[in-house]
N, C-alpha and C positions, 0 to 999 in steps of 0.2 A: 448547426451541430456545436456543443460547447464540450471542450475537453479540458480538464485541469490535472495538472500533477502536483503531488505533494512528497516531499523527500524528508526523511530523517537521517543524519549521519552520526557515525560513531556512538550508536546506542549500544549499551552494555548488554546485549542479549546475543547468544551464539547463533550464528546463521542457520544451523541446523534446526535448533528450536523455532527461530522465528519463520523458516520456511513451512514448517508444519501449521503454522496458524494462518500463515498467508494463503496456503491451500484451501482452507476452509471458505474463504470469502471470494475467490476468483470468480468472476463471471455472475456474481450475485447483485441484487439491487443494492444500493448504498445503503438504505434505511435497513434492509435486512442484514446487511453486513455488520452494521453497528449493533443491532440486536445480537448477533451471532458472538460477536467479540466481548460484548458487555457481560456474557454468562459463560464465557469460556475460561476454563480454569487455568490455562497455562498462563505464565508470568508474562509472555511475550504479547499476550491480548491486549494489555493495557496501553503500551506505546502505539500499537497498530491501530487500536481504537481511536486515539488522538489524532493519529495520522489521517485516518479516513475522514475524520470529523473537519479536519483542516483542509482537506481536498474538497469537501462539501462547499466550505467557506470560500475557497480560492474559485470554485466554478461560479458560486454567486457573484463574487466581485468581477470575474472575467465577462460573465453575462451583461452585468450592469454597465462595463466599459463599452462593450460592442452593442448596447441597446438591444439585447436579446431578450426574448422571454425565457425563463428558466423554471421549469416545474421540477422540484428537488425529487419528487417521486420517480421521474424519469431516468435519473442518474444510476449508472450501474458501474461496477468496477470491470473496465476494460482490460486492465493489466495490472499485477502486482508481483514484485519480485524482491528478492533479497539477495544483496551482494556481501561479499566478506569485506570487512574494514580492517582496520589496524589491530594488530595482536599486541596487548600488553604482555610482557614477559617478566614474571616474578620469580623468585626463589623461595623455597621453603627447606628450612634446616633439617637434616636427617641424622641417623645415628652415625657415629663414629667420623664426624665433621664432614660428610658428605652433604650435597644439596641437591634437590629435585626441582626441575624447571616446572612451573605452573604457567600455562598460557591463557590469559583472559582475552576472549574473542569479543570483537565487536561487529557491528553489522551496520550496513547502509540499506534501508528500506525504502522502496519507491511504490507509490500507489497512483494510477491513472484511472480517473473517473471520466466518463463521456455519455452523452445522452445518444439514444439510438438513432441511427439515420432512417429516414422515411424511406420504405422500400418503392413507394409509388413514385418518386421522382426519378428513381433509377430506370423504372419501367417506362415512363413518359419520354426519357431521352432516347431509349432504344426504338420506341415507335417511331420517333420524330426522325431518326436516322435512316431509317428503311425507307 
């Protein structure tokens, strides 16, 4: 089983908006996730598309290092989540000398791709233990 992780940190997308896009691809095949992200209208879909593409490349490299066969059609999004990054605090001038604070939020996005485990090997070990 091949498992690869790709992360992007301090991306200038609010976590709330990024989580909405990440929810679209959880549990999907990697190629299907790329197709969904390519045509999603949210602005967060572009960096997440690049991240999934990077995770596929990471899986390819990891399989080559371990001398394993990797069919990219088998990869699926095992887990994807968005954490809150640092918040940039800016001020906007307002009337009568006041200032309003603007919070520019950032996100840390993580995507984990994996190949499905073969169910037959688990059944074979159960039979052997009996």
